[in-house]
C-alpha positions as CSV (number, residue, x, y, z in Angstrom):
1,V,119.3,308.5,103.2
2,V,121.4,309.7,100.3
3,E,120.6,313.1,99.0
4,E,121.8,314.1,95.5
5,E,123.5,317.4,95.1
6,R,121.4,319.7,92.8
7,P,123.2,322.2,90.6
8,E,122.3,325.7,91.4
9,G,121.3,328.6,89.1
10,G,118.2,327.3,87.5
11,E,114.6,326.1,88.2
12,H,114.1,322.4,88.7
13,S,111.5,320.5,86.7
14,G,109.1,318.1,88.3
15,N,111.3,315.1,87.0
16,G,114.5,316.6,88.8
17,A,116.0,318.0,85.6
18,L,117.5,321.5,85.8
19,V,115.7,324.0,83.6
20,P,118.1,326.9,82.7
21,Q,117.2,330.1,84.4
22,T,115.9,332.2,81.6
23,R,113.6,334.5,83.6
24,S,114.7,337.4,85.7
25,T,114.7,337.2,89.5
26,E,112.1,340.0,89.5
27,S,109.9,337.9,87.2
28,Y,110.1,335.0,89.6
29,M,109.2,337.4,92.5
30,T,106.2,338.6,90.5
31,S,105.1,335.0,90.0
32,L,105.5,334.2,93.7
33,R,103.5,337.2,94.7
34,A,100.8,336.4,92.2
35,N,100.6,332.9,93.8
36,D,101.3,331.2,90.4
37,P,100.3,327.6,90.8
38,H,102.9,326.4,88.2
39,L,105.8,327.7,90.2
40,V,106.5,324.9,92.7
41,E,110.3,324.6,92.6
42,L,112.6,327.6,92.3
43,D,116.4,327.9,92.5
44,L,117.7,331.4,93.0
45,G,121.1,330.2,93.8
46,C,124.1,332.5,93.0
47,V,122.0,335.5,92.0
48,A,123.3,337.9,94.7
49,L,120.1,338.3,96.5
50,G,121.7,339.7,99.7
51,D,119.6,340.7,102.7
52,A,117.5,343.1,100.6
53,G,116.6,340.5,98.1
54,A,115.7,338.1,101.0
55,T,113.4,340.8,102.4
56,E,111.6,341.0,99.0
57,L,111.4,337.3,98.7
58,A,110.1,336.8,102.2
59,G,107.2,339.2,101.4
60,A,106.4,337.1,98.4
61,L,106.5,333.8,100.4
62,R,104.1,335.2,103.0
63,V,101.4,335.2,100.3
64,N,102.4,332.2,98.3
65,S,100.8,328.9,98.8
66,F,102.2,326.9,95.9
67,L,106.0,327.0,96.1
68,L,107.3,323.7,97.6
69,D,111.1,323.8,97.2
70,L,113.3,326.9,97.3
71,Y,117.1,327.0,96.8
72,L,119.0,330.1,97.9
73,G,122.6,328.9,98.0
74,S,125.5,331.3,97.6
75,N,123.6,334.6,97.9
76,A,125.3,336.6,100.6
77,L,122.3,336.2,103.0
78,G,123.1,337.2,106.5
79,D,121.2,337.3,109.8
80,V,118.8,340.0,108.5
81,G,117.9,337.9,105.5
82,A,117.4,334.9,107.7
83,T,115.2,336.9,110.0
84,E,113.0,337.9,107.1
85,L,112.8,334.3,105.8
86,A,111.9,333.2,109.3
87,G,109.0,335.6,109.4
88,A,107.8,334.2,106.2
89,L,108.1,330.5,107.4
90,R,105.9,331.5,110.3
91,V,102.9,332.0,108.0
92,N,103.9,330.0,104.8
93,S,102.3,326.5,104.9
94,S,103.4,325.1,101.6
95,L,107.2,325.2,101.6
96,R,108.6,321.8,102.2
97,E,112.3,322.2,101.2
98,L,114.5,325.2,101.9
99,H,118.2,325.5,101.1
100,I,120.2,328.4,102.3
101,R,123.6,326.8,101.9
102,Y,126.9,328.7,101.7
103,N,125.6,332.1,102.9
104,W,126.6,334.3,105.8
105,L,124.1,333.2,108.4
106,Q,125.4,333.3,112.0
107,D,123.8,332.3,115.3
108,A,121.3,335.2,115.4
109,G,119.8,334.2,112.1
110,A,119.8,330.6,113.1
111,T,117.9,331.4,116.3
112,E,115.2,333.3,114.3
113,L,114.9,330.3,111.9
114,A,114.6,328.0,115.0
115,A,111.8,330.1,116.4
116,A,109.9,329.9,113.0
117,L,110.4,326.1,112.9
118,R,108.4,325.9,116.1
119,V,105.4,327.3,114.3
120,N,105.9,325.9,110.8
121,S,104.8,322.3,110.1
122,S,105.2,322.0,106.5
123,L,109.1,322.2,106.1
124,R,110.7,318.8,105.8
125,S,114.2,319.7,104.6
126,L,116.3,322.6,105.7
127,R,119.9,322.8,104.5
128,L,122.3,325.4,106.0
129,E,125.7,323.9,105.3
130,G,128.6,326.3,104.7
131,N,127.2,329.0,106.9
132,E,129.0,330.6,109.9
133,L,126.9,328.8,112.5
134,E,128.3,328.1,115.9
135,F,127.2,325.6,118.6
136,G,124.4,327.9,120.0
137,G,122.7,328.4,116.6
138,K,123.1,324.8,115.6
139,E,121.7,323.5,118.8
140,A,118.7,325.9,118.6
141,L,117.9,324.5,115.1
142,R,118.3,320.9,116.2
143,I,115.9,321.4,119.2
144,A,113.3,323.2,117.1
145,W,113.6,320.6,114.3
146,G,112.7,318.1,116.9
147,V,110.9,314.9,115.8
148,R,110.8,315.7,112.1
149,G,113.5,313.2,111.5
150,G,116.0,313.6,108.8
151,G,116.2,316.6,106.6
152,L,118.1,319.1,108.8
153,R,121.7,319.6,107.4
154,L,124.0,322.0,109.2
């Protein structure tokens, strides 16, 4: 399976084209919390979310049932942010693709994500390349991913 690299820093349209990010991050958070049915793909790459932003985002994901694809590359997310996102994955049943590439996740965050994967059945693609994962975190994720097949990138 060949996966195309998607540019980061904008929202993706339904046909795969990148729509320039013209709204503020807070505007997207508001739309997520409001469960906006038009917001199905969102790229918040390179917007310096950090763990605090991930906490806010996780709260919005807990109540959202329309977002399908979320891109969070290069946002200085660490284990705290991963733990918050894992909590959201435990209750969110719509998200199918999550990219947390090139952040600061380590094994503690990976272990939390792995625990969430045991409960979440909607996620089909999880990309974590470029993080600081070691064998233990990677193995926990591989085991939790289980029989879902392709789609896990470490």
